[in-house]
C-alpha positions in Angstrom: 92.3 217.9 -4.4 93.4 214.3 -4.9 93.3 212.1 -1.8 94.5 208.5 -1.4 93.1 206.7 1.7 94.7 203.5 2.7 93.4 200.8 5.0 94.0 197.3 6.1 97.3 197.4 7.8 97.9 195.8 11.2 99.7 193.3 13.3 99.7 189.6 12.2 101.7 186.5 13.0 104.1 185.0 10.5 102.2 183.0 8.0 99.1 185.1 8.3 97.4 187.3 5.8 96.4 190.9 5.4 94.6 192.8 2.6 95.5 196.5 2.0 93.1 198.8 0.2 93.8 202.3 -1.3 90.9 204.4 -2.5 91.6 207.5 -4.6 89.3 210.4 -5.0 89.4 214.0 -6.3 90.9 213.5 -9.8 88.9 213.9 -13.0 91.6 212.1 -14.9 91.9 208.4 -15.4 94.5 206.5 -13.5 97.4 204.7 -15.2 99.7 202.6 -13.1 98.8 201.9 -9.5 101.2 200.4 -7.0 102.3 199.6 -3.6 105.6 200.5 -2.0 107.0 199.8 1.4 109.6 201.3 3.7 111.1 199.5 6.6 113.1 201.3 9.3 116.5 202.4 8.1 115.8 201.2 4.6 114.9 202.9 1.3 111.4 202.8 0.0 111.0 199.9 -2.4 108.4 198.8 -5.0 106.3 195.9 -3.8 103.9 195.5 -6.7 102.3 197.5 -9.5 99.5 197.1 -11.9 98.9 198.8 -15.3 95.6 200.3 -16.4 95.1 197.1 -18.4 95.5 194.9 -15.3 99.0 193.6 -15.9 100.8 193.1 -12.6 104.4 193.3 -11.7 106.0 192.1 -8.4 109.2 192.4 -6.5 111.0 189.1 -6.4 110.6 189.0 -2.6 106.8 188.8 -2.7 106.2 186.8 -5.9 103.8 183.9 -5.2 102.7 185.4 -1.9 101.2 188.9 -2.7 98.5 189.7 -5.3 97.8 193.2 -6.6 94.4 194.0 -8.1 92.4 197.1 -9.0 88.8 198.2 -9.4 88.8 200.9 -11.9 85.2 201.9 -11.3 86.1 202.5 -7.7 89.6 204.0 -8.3 90.8 201.5 -5.8 93.9 199.3 -5.7 94.3 196.3 -3.4 97.2 194.2 -2.1 96.4 190.8 -0.8 99.3 189.6 1.3 99.6 185.9 2.2 102.2 183.8 3.9 103.5 187.0 5.6 107.1 187.0 7.0 108.7 189.2 9.6 110.8 190.8 6.9 107.6 192.1 5.3 107.2 194.5 8.3 107.2 198.0 7.0 105.0 201.0 6.3 103.1 200.4 3.0 102.3 203.2 0.7 100.0 203.2 -2.3 101.0 205.2 -5.4 98.9 206.3 -8.4 99.9 207.8 -11.7 97.2 209.8 -13.5 96.9 210.5 -17.2 97.6 214.2 -16.6 101.1 213.3 -15.6 100.5 213.8 -11.9 101.3 211.2 -9.3 100.2 210.8 -5.7 101.1 208.9 -2.6 99.0 207.6 0.2 99.7 208.4 3.8 101.0 205.0 4.6 99.7 202.1 6.7 101.8 200.0 9.1 102.2 196.3 8.6 103.8 194.4 11.4 104.5 190.7 11.2 105.6 188.9 14.4 107.7 185.8 14.4 
């Protein structure tokens, strides 16, 4: 059974930094795209950043220049370094992984709260 375990969320002041981690286990298949989404109250879930198996990143316009996504394939882990955080970054952050067998999985979510 595939499990995605997220960590690193919390409360931070505006301008601060947090690093999210998502470790995947339980699949015998290789991971393709890995990404982070977020969902704020009363809003739809949105893509924050994704990264291909080859390491090519993609970012939402709202986080470009502030967030950095990376992955450690040997550890089946994806990271999101978040700098210069803003109150509008407050949301539940979810990791998402696509596997080569066509299956995709979500993490349980981790709360990020940025105070002004």
